[in-house]
Each structure stands twice: as C-alpha cells, then as structure tokens.
N, C-alpha and C positions, 0 to 999 in steps of 0.2 A: 442827633446834631446838631453842632454846634456853630456859632456863628465865627467864620474865621476873623473877624476884627477884635471883637468885645469877649469871645468866647463864652456868649451867654447861649443855654441851653433852649432851640427853637424847634414847632413843629418840622415832623420829616418832609410835608408838601410846599413849608412858607416858601415864598418870593422875598421877602422884604425880613431882617432881622426885628423882632418886636423892643429889642431896648436900646441900639443905635442906627436903627432903619438905614445899613445898609444891605442894597440886594446881594442878595444871596445865589450863590455860581450854581446852576442846575448841571445833571449828570449828564455827562457825553457819551456817544454812541458806543466810546471803547469800553465806558466805565459798566454802560449795560451788557453790554457781551462779555464783559469778566466775570460778570456777576451769573449771567446766566451759564457761561461755562461751568459754575461751579456743581450744577447739575448732575448724577453722574449718566453718562450715556445708555447704562442699561435700564434707567428708569422709566416704565411707562405706566400709564392709566386708560386703558384702553374706554371704560365704561363713560369716561371726559369725552375723549376724541370720536367715538362708534356715532356714526349718523343716526336720525330719531326715528327710522323707519328701520334699521337693522336689528335682527334679533338673532341671536345665540342657540344655535341648534344643536344638541348632543346626540351624536347619533348612534341609533340603537343595535346592538347584536341582533341580525332575525333570529337566532336560536333560542335567545334570551327570551325575545319575544313569545316565539313558538309554544317555551318552557311554561311560559306564565299563563297562555291560553290553554293549556294543557291541563295545568292543578285547576285553574276555576272551572273548567268544565268538569273535571273531575268531581270537586266540592258540589257541584250543582248537582251531578248524576248522585250523588252519595244521599247529598238531602231529599231527593227525591225518593228513591229507597227506601230511606229510611221512614219516610210521609205513607210512603203507600204499606210499607209493614204494619204501621202503627194502626192504622185504618183497618186492616184487612184484619189485624189479632182484635179491636176493639169490636168489626163486625161479628167476629166468630163468639168472642164473650156475650154477646146480645144475644145472637141467635141460640145461643146454649142456654143461658137462663130463660130465654123467652119461653122457648120450644122443649129444651132436653133437658132442662134443669134440676139437678135432684136425683129422683127415681124414674123421672119418664124417659130416660134413656134404658132406661131396665125393662122399663113395661112396655117399649117397644119392642125388645128383643123377646122377651115374652112368649107375646103374640106373632109377631111377624115369624119368629123363630120357625113354628110351627109353619105356618103361613108357606115359607120360603123352603122347607126341608132344609134348615142351615143347622147341622152341630155346632160350626164356629160362633155362631149367637147364642144357642144358648148356653156352652162352653163361659159363655164371657160372663156370665149371670150366678157363676160359684166361686167360693173361695180358694185357693191354690192348697189350700189345708184338705180340701174334698176331695181335690184334684187326686193330689198323694194319697187320700183315704180309698179313692177306687184302683187306682195303679197296684197298691200294695192287694186289695181284698179280694179282686177280681185276677188279678196277675197281667194285668193288660197297660196299653201304653194311652200317653193321652188322643194319639193320633190315631189308634184303633175308635176307643172310646167317641173321639168327634164321626170317625166314621159310622158308627154302631147306632149314634142319635139319629145321623141324618137319613140313615138306610129305614131307621124306624116310622121317621117323621114323612119319608117319601109313601111308604106303605099304608100309614092312615090315612094321610090323604086321597089316596087312590080308591079308599076302603069307604070312609067317611066323611072325608073335609072336600072342600074344594078348594084346590094349590093354587096361591097367587091374588084370591078373590075375595080375603078375608078383610074386614074392617071394623075397628074397635071405635070405643069413647069410652071416656074413665067417666063413670056416675057419682060414686063417690070416692072418698079417701078420709081417713082418721088417723093419726100418728097415737102409737103405743105407749102405753106405759111405761113408766119403768119396772112394775114388778112383770108384765108382760116379754119385755126384752131379757130378763133375768130367765125367765121361763123359756125363750124360745133359744136362748145361749146353753141353757141345760139340755134342751133336745139334742142341740145339734152335738152335742158331749156324751150325749147317750144313744143315738143311733147311728153317727158314723165315727162316734173316737175324735172330735176334732174341738178344740179349746179356740176361742174366740172372742172378741169383744167387739160386740154391736153398739153401736153409737146414737143411733136410732133406726126405726122400723116405723113403714107405712103400711097400714093394709088396704087396698085399694079392689073395689067393684068396676068390673067390667062390664059393657054392652056389645056383643060380637054379631057381625052380621057375616056369615060363613056360605054365600052365594045365595043370598033370599032367605037362608034359615037364622031365625034371630036366637040368642043365647046369650046366657049372662055367667059370667066367673068372678070368683076372686080369689086374690092372690096377695103373701106380704111379703116385702121389699125388707129388707135390711141393710143397712150400711156397715162395712167393715173395713177397717182403715177409711181410704177415698174410695172404694169403692161399692157400689149399690149391687146386694144379691138379690136371690129370689129362694124363699125357703122353697115352695113347691116347684121348681127345675129342680132344685136338689133331689127330690122324691124322684121324680120321672127319671132323670140321669140315671139315677140310682135302683131304680124298677129295671130300667132299658138293659142295663149292665147285669142285673141278678135273675133276668126271665128272659135273657135274649128280645129282648124287643116285645114284651107280652105275649111270646108266642105267637108274633104275624108273619112269620114264615117260617 
C-alpha cells in the first residue's frame, strides 16, 4: 500500500501516512465487493461453515456390514475349533503316555484278548510278516485266522476260564539286553521264517485274577518298527492254526 501524495510505503491498515501525515483513504463497499467477486463460485470449505454439533455420517451398506460380521464369526469359530482339537490331542497324548505308553497297550491286549475272546485284539500283537507266514503255511486268510483264535478263546473260557472277569496287574518288568534281542530275532527267523528288526524288548510278569483264581504269567513284548508285539501271542496263534485250536473242538 502506497501513499497517494508522497508515494511512501505504508502498512495495509494504516490511517495516516507515517511520512507526510496525510490521511489515507479507506476501501469503499464497491471495492470490497469487487475483491470478493474474484473468489470462484465453486469454491467451498464446508468444514469451516459446518455447525459445531454437526457430524458427517457415512452411510454403510447393510450387506457389507453383514459380510464383515460373518467373517468375524467364522474366524472366532475356527479359533474355538482349533483350540478344542489341540486340547483333545494333548489329553490323548497324556493319557497314552501315562496309561498305555510303550508296551502297556500290548500287555492289555494280551490278557484281555483271552478274557474277551477277541481274535482281533490278539492279531494286533503280531507283525505283518508273521501273518504272511500263517497265510502261506496254513493256506488260510487273516479273517479265518481271527475267527479261529476267537473260537478257541470261547472254548477255553467255557472250560477253564471265566470270560469277562479276568483282571491283572504288572508285578515286574525288565528290559532285555542286546544279546537277548539278537536271540529273539533269530528265534523268529528259525520258527516262522520271518526277518524283523527288534528295537526294544521287555519281559513282563503278571498277576492274574480270573474270577477268584490267582495265577501268575510271564510274557515278552518286542518293539518292531512302531508296533509292540508279543512273542507268546505268536506262539499261541501258530499252535491254534497248526492244531485246530489245541483240539478244543
């Protein structure tokens, strides 16, 4: 802003020229209107003119909202299912380790297979190579062998045992030495013409209570691959097949 009389630069809102002292003219209403007309009509700044209590709400599509809720619900369901499966797996591992770890499941099958007259439980105590030996030697099938063993146990329980009432406890157990394991492998090769690798062997003594009659029994369990098998179970199954159930019928 310049003074019209002396041409001196003066502040914008000055009333008197600091150089010559003349009173400076003020802008007229027409000049103000002209200055405002320079602003484009399309220019707007709503956030400057909006009321203080006014909020801008963006309208959300209900379908999008429902889809978002469905995704969140599915995620929660998957997390719950995963957690439940993990808990069950951990519980099974603990139960197996505590109650049926190692040879103990095989020991249960060995005693209760007789008590329940279950050929399936007994056949679970032998390796596949032994079953192949039985099928070839006696020209039979696994199904026939299972039924033959079951029939033999039914006959034995009716004459000597008390089916469904036998209980047992393990009194002693001892791990076999390397030389004993080698001897067991050679025994299986000689008796059944099968070659297996035994990684571990345990000799177990049982105390049996068959309906009030107390007896003791000993069995040897061997680990072949991931499976625990029983030497005595193989002997009994072989005799049942060879002698038609020890001549029980």
